[in-house]
C-alpha positions as CSV (number, residue, x, y, z in Angstrom):
1,M,-19.9,9.2,-2.3
2,L,-20.5,9.8,-6.0
3,T,-22.8,11.8,-8.1
4,P,-24.9,10.0,-10.8
5,A,-22.6,11.4,-13.5
6,Q,-19.5,10.2,-11.8
7,A,-20.9,6.7,-11.2
8,F,-21.8,6.5,-14.9
9,K,-18.5,8.0,-16.2
10,Y,-16.3,5.6,-14.2
11,K,-18.7,2.6,-14.4
12,V,-18.4,2.0,-10.7
13,V,-20.8,1.1,-7.9
14,P,-19.6,1.7,-4.3
15,L,-20.3,-1.3,-2.1
16,V,-18.7,-1.1,1.4
17,V,-16.7,1.4,3.4
18,Q,-14.2,-0.4,5.6
19,D,-12.0,1.7,7.8
20,R,-10.2,4.0,5.2
21,Q,-11.0,1.8,2.3
22,L,-13.9,1.8,-0.2
23,I,-14.7,-1.6,-1.8
24,A,-16.3,-0.9,-5.2
25,A,-17.6,-2.9,-8.1
26,V,-15.7,-1.9,-11.3
27,E,-15.3,-3.4,-14.8
28,D,-11.5,-3.3,-15.0
29,P,-9.5,-3.5,-11.8
30,H,-6.3,-2.5,-13.7
31,D,-7.8,0.8,-14.9
32,F,-5.5,2.7,-12.6
33,A,-6.5,6.1,-13.9
34,T,-10.1,5.4,-12.8
35,L,-9.0,4.1,-9.4
36,E,-6.9,7.2,-8.9
37,A,-9.8,9.5,-9.8
38,L,-12.1,7.6,-7.4
39,T,-9.5,7.8,-4.6
40,H,-9.2,11.6,-5.2
41,Q,-13.0,12.0,-5.3
42,T,-14.0,10.0,-2.3
43,G,-10.9,10.3,-0.1
44,Y,-10.7,6.5,0.4
45,R,-8.3,3.9,-0.9
46,V,-10.3,2.0,-3.5
47,L,-10.3,-1.8,-3.4
48,P,-11.7,-2.9,-6.8
49,R,-14.0,-5.9,-7.2
50,V,-14.7,-7.1,-10.7
51,A,-18.3,-7.1,-12.0
52,P,-19.7,-7.6,-15.6
53,E,-20.4,-4.3,-17.4
54,V,-24.1,-5.2,-17.7
55,R,-24.5,-5.6,-14.0
56,I,-22.7,-2.3,-13.2
57,Y,-24.9,-0.4,-15.6
58,Y,-28.0,-2.1,-14.1
59,Y,-27.2,-1.0,-10.6
60,I,-26.2,2.5,-11.7
61,E,-29.6,2.8,-13.3
62,R,-31.3,1.4,-10.2
63,Y,-29.6,3.4,-7.6
64,Y,-28.5,6.5,-9.5
65,G,-31.3,6.8,-12.0
66,V,-29.0,7.0,-15.0
67,A,-30.3,5.0,-18.0
68,R,-28.3,2.1,-19.3
69,P,-26.8,2.3,-22.8
70,T,-29.3,1.2,-25.4
71,R,-27.4,-2.1,-26.1
72,F,-28.1,-3.3,-22.5
73,V,-31.9,-2.5,-22.4
74,K,-32.8,-5.9,-24.0
75,F,-31.4,-7.7,-20.9
76,G,-34.5,-6.6,-19.0
77,E,-35.0,-5.6,-15.4
78,T,-32.8,-8.1,-13.5
79,P,-29.1,-7.7,-12.7
80,R,-28.3,-11.0,-14.4
81,G,-30.3,-10.2,-17.6
82,D,-32.8,-13.0,-17.0
83,E,-36.3,-11.8,-17.7
84,T,-37.9,-14.7,-15.7
85,A,-35.7,-14.3,-12.6
86,T,-37.1,-12.6,-9.6
87,D,-35.3,-11.1,-6.6
88,P,-37.6,-10.3,-3.7
89,A,-34.9,-8.1,-2.1
90,L,-35.1,-5.6,-5.0
91,P,-38.0,-3.3,-5.8
92,A,-40.2,-4.3,-8.8
93,P,-40.0,-2.3,-12.0
94,P,-40.2,0.5,-13.0
95,L,-36.8,1.3,-11.8
96,P,-36.6,4.0,-9.2
97,G,-35.5,7.5,-10.2
98,L,-32.8,9.6,-8.7
99,P,-32.3,9.4,-4.9
100,P,-33.0,12.5,-2.8
101,V,-30.4,15.2,-3.3
102,P,-28.1,15.1,-0.2
103,A,-27.3,18.3,1.7
104,A,-23.6,17.6,1.1
105,L,-21.4,14.8,-0.4
106,V,-19.9,12.4,2.1
107,S,-16.7,13.9,3.4
108,A,-13.4,12.1,3.3
109,P,-12.6,10.0,6.4
110,G,-11.4,11.7,9.6
111,P,-9.1,10.3,12.2
112,K,-7.7,6.9,11.2
113,P,-9.5,3.9,12.6
114,R,-8.0,1.9,15.4
115,L,-7.2,-1.6,14.1
116,R,-7.5,-4.6,16.4
117,S,-4.8,-4.7,18.9
118,T,-2.0,-7.2,18.7
119,K,0.7,-7.3,21.5
120,M,4.2,-7.2,20.2
121,A,7.1,-8.4,22.2
122,Q,10.8,-8.4,21.9
123,M,11.2,-4.6,21.2
124,F,14.2,-3.1,22.8
125,D,15.6,0.4,23.3
126,D,19.0,0.0,25.0
127,S,18.2,-2.4,27.9
128,E,14.5,-1.5,28.2
129,S,12.0,-4.0,27.0
130,L,8.9,-2.7,25.2
131,E,5.6,-4.3,24.7
132,L,3.3,-2.1,22.5
133,D,0.0,-2.3,20.8
134,A,-0.4,-2.2,17.0
135,E,-2.0,1.2,17.4
136,D,1.3,2.7,18.7
137,L,3.1,1.4,15.7
138,L,0.6,2.9,13.3
139,E,0.9,6.3,15.1
140,T,4.6,6.2,14.5
141,L,4.1,5.2,10.9
142,D,1.9,8.2,10.4
143,A,4.0,10.6,12.3
144,D,5.6,13.6,10.6
145,D,7.8,15.1,13.3
146,A,10.6,16.7,11.3
147,A,10.8,19.2,8.5
148,P,12.3,18.0,5.2
149,A,15.5,20.0,5.8
150,E,16.0,18.3,9.2
151,R,15.3,14.8,7.7
152,A,17.8,15.4,4.9
153,T,20.4,16.7,7.4
154,S,20.1,13.6,9.6
155,V,20.6,11.2,6.7
156,R,23.5,13.2,5.3
157,A,25.2,13.5,8.7
158,A,24.9,9.7,9.3
159,T,26.4,8.8,6.0
160,H,29.1,11.5,6.0
161,T,28.1,12.3,2.4
162,P,28.6,16.0,1.4
163,V,25.6,16.4,-0.8
164,A,23.7,19.7,-1.3
165,L,20.4,19.9,0.5
166,E,18.5,20.6,-2.7
167,A,19.6,17.3,-4.2
168,T,18.4,15.4,-1.2
169,V,14.9,16.8,-1.0
170,A,14.0,17.8,-4.6
171,G,14.3,14.5,-6.6
172,P,11.6,11.9,-6.8
173,D,13.9,9.3,-5.3
174,P,16.1,9.5,-2.1
175,L,19.9,9.6,-2.4
176,P,21.4,6.2,-3.3
177,L,23.2,4.7,-0.3
178,A,25.6,1.8,0.0
179,A,24.7,-0.8,2.6
180,D,27.2,0.5,5.1
181,D,26.0,4.1,4.8
182,A,22.4,3.0,5.1
183,L,23.1,1.0,8.2
184,A,24.9,4.0,9.7
185,A,21.9,6.3,8.9
186,L,19.4,3.8,10.2
187,A,21.3,3.5,13.5
188,T,20.9,7.2,14.2
189,V,17.7,8.4,12.6
190,S,15.3,10.3,14.9
191,D,12.1,10.3,12.8
192,R,10.1,8.0,10.6
193,D,10.7,9.8,7.3
194,A,14.5,9.8,7.7
195,M,14.3,6.1,8.4
196,I,12.3,5.4,5.2
197,E,14.6,7.7,3.2
198,A,17.7,5.7,4.3
199,L,15.9,2.4,3.6
200,L,14.9,3.4,0.1
201,G,18.3,5.0,-0.5
202,Y,19.8,1.5,0.1
203,A,17.1,0.0,-2.2
204,R,18.2,2.4,-5.0
205,T,21.7,1.0,-4.8
206,A,20.8,-2.7,-4.3
207,F,18.1,-3.0,-6.9
208,K,17.1,-1.9,-10.3
209,G,13.6,-1.3,-9.0
210,A,12.1,-1.6,-5.5
211,V,8.8,-1.4,-3.6
212,L,8.3,-0.9,0.1
213,F,5.1,-2.5,1.4
214,T,3.3,-1.9,4.7
215,V,1.7,-5.0,6.3
216,R,-1.5,-5.1,8.3
217,D,-4.6,-7.2,8.6
218,Q,-3.1,-10.0,6.4
219,M,-2.5,-7.6,3.5
220,A,0.6,-6.0,2.1
221,F,-0.1,-2.5,0.8
222,G,2.1,-0.8,-1.7
223,W,3.6,2.3,0.0
224,K,6.8,3.7,-1.7
225,A,8.6,2.8,-4.9
226,V,12.0,3.7,-6.3
227,G,14.0,2.9,-9.4
228,E,13.0,1.9,-13.0
229,L,9.3,1.1,-12.6
230,P,7.0,2.5,-15.3
231,G,4.0,1.8,-13.0
232,R,5.4,3.4,-9.9
233,A,2.7,6.1,-9.9
234,Y,0.2,3.3,-9.1
235,V,2.2,1.6,-6.3
236,E,-0.4,2.6,-3.7
237,H,-3.0,0.5,-5.5
238,L,-1.0,-2.7,-4.9
239,L,-2.8,-5.0,-2.5
240,I,-1.1,-8.4,-1.9
241,P,-3.0,-10.9,0.3
242,L,-0.6,-12.7,2.6
243,E,-2.5,-16.0,2.3
244,A,-2.0,-16.2,-1.4
245,P,1.3,-17.5,-3.0
246,S,3.5,-14.6,-3.9
247,I,7.0,-13.3,-3.4
248,V,5.8,-11.4,-0.4
249,Q,4.5,-14.6,1.2
250,A,7.8,-16.4,0.3
251,A,9.8,-13.7,2.1
252,I,7.6,-13.9,5.3
253,A,7.8,-17.6,5.3
254,S,11.6,-17.7,4.8
255,E,13.8,-18.8,7.7
256,F,15.9,-15.7,7.9
257,G,13.4,-13.2,6.7
258,V,14.9,-12.8,3.2
259,F,13.8,-14.5,-0.1
260,H,16.0,-14.4,-3.2
261,G,15.7,-16.5,-6.3
262,E,13.6,-17.3,-9.3
263,I,9.9,-16.4,-9.0
264,A,7.3,-19.2,-8.7
265,P,4.3,-18.7,-11.1
266,S,1.3,-17.2,-9.3
267,T,-1.7,-15.0,-10.1
268,V,-0.6,-12.5,-7.4
269,N,3.0,-12.2,-8.8
270,T,1.5,-11.6,-12.3
271,Y,-0.7,-8.9,-10.9
272,L,2.3,-7.3,-9.1
273,Y,4.3,-7.0,-12.3
274,K,1.4,-5.9,-14.4
275,T,0.8,-3.1,-11.9
276,L,4.5,-2.1,-11.9
277,G,4.5,-2.1,-15.7
278,I,7.4,-4.5,-16.2
279,D,8.1,-8.0,-17.4
280,E,8.5,-10.7,-14.8
281,P,12.2,-10.6,-13.8
282,K,14.3,-13.8,-13.6
283,Y,15.4,-13.1,-10.1
284,A,13.6,-11.1,-7.4
285,T,14.3,-10.4,-3.7
286,A,12.2,-9.5,-0.7
287,G,13.2,-8.8,2.9
288,V,11.0,-8.7,5.9
289,I,11.0,-6.0,8.6
290,M,9.6,-7.3,11.9
291,I,9.1,-5.9,15.4
292,G,9.0,-9.0,17.6
293,R,6.8,-11.4,15.6
294,R,4.8,-8.8,13.8
295,V,5.7,-8.0,10.2
296,V,5.4,-4.3,9.5
297,N,7.1,-3.9,6.1
298,V,8.4,-5.9,3.2
299,L,11.1,-4.5,0.9
300,Y,10.8,-6.0,-2.6
301,G,13.5,-5.5,-5.2
302,H,14.7,-6.9,-8.5
303,G,17.6,-6.4,-10.9
304,G,19.6,-9.6,-11.1
305,E,21.1,-12.4,-9.0
306,L,22.6,-11.4,-5.7
307,T,25.7,-12.8,-4.0
308,S,25.5,-14.3,-0.5
309,D,27.1,-11.1,0.9
310,Q,24.5,-8.9,-0.7
311,I,21.7,-11.1,0.7
312,E,23.3,-10.7,4.1
313,E,23.4,-7.0,3.7
314,L,19.7,-6.9,3.0
315,R,19.0,-9.0,6.1
316,Q,21.1,-6.6,8.2
317,V,19.4,-3.5,6.7
318,C,16.0,-5.0,7.5
319,S,17.1,-5.9,11.0
320,V,18.5,-2.4,11.8
321,T,15.3,-0.8,10.3
322,A,13.3,-2.9,12.8
323,E,15.5,-1.6,15.6
324,A,15.0,2.0,14.4
325,Y,11.2,1.4,14.5
326,A,11.5,0.2,18.1
327,R,13.6,3.1,19.1
328,L,11.2,5.6,17.5
329,I,8.2,4.0,19.2
330,A,9.9,4.1,22.6
331,V,10.6,7.8,22.2
332,R,7.0,8.4,21.2
333,K,5.8,6.4,24.2
334,R,8.0,8.4,26.6
335,S,6.9,11.8,25.1
336,N,3.3,10.8,25.4
337,S,3.6,9.7,29.0
338,A,5.5,12.9,29.8
């Protein structure tokens, strides 16, 4: 995974590889530059787990053979710094040296893992009922069937907006779309990227800043960000556990799939805003995109109090996005069977 020099430089100890994720012990889980460097080096999404600096240096010395800084030598030969403690699972001093030199570093993960299958009902394309596995949904999420010019053309045609192609594909954010234009685009999109472009175009108009999360395995993963968010470059490091109180959980638990209001204090919400690099807003909003009973995305946004009409527009956009997902999955299923 890492060379001894890299482990020492980043103060990190890799622990577990889980699907396309690497769980690693680090000193500061909010050091996003380090997390980004580790992601680039290993090819895995890094899930940070906090450990004291002394223990990280201890295990770097034990497993990589890199000596601890002098100030930590006095803590002795145990990971907790207790000279009298013994751990039969660890080799006795002296500490082992460098491990054997590998023929090659571990390569980045290959084909994406298949997550456990969850049947999803109530998915319709015209009058045809679809019941698909979670794997089919993920294949559609990862699809890239259209060229950028084709994606831009599909959104522009659906919204009847005469915008130059360069303006559509060159900027960091998609074109801003009013709710009606976004609904028209979502009703006719033919690939995943055009769908997300229309959804985020709506988010640019509706919110000062917005984040689109993907949801799987009881976690919401940051995926895309638009608007005025100083920390948007780190959005892919966002990991929101669904079982913990947060605005994401509030949206999923809401009766109509939309939460809007003042934010309840919680550790996860504090983490969210620290990552995004903004102060906690007074009002925030989140809409849920579901296929049947399975949550696939959560669209978060903030920027002020919304009217009841604006909340209803968000609910409609999320609903039509879910229909677009079902339509794209149905097309994929037909093409695969053909």
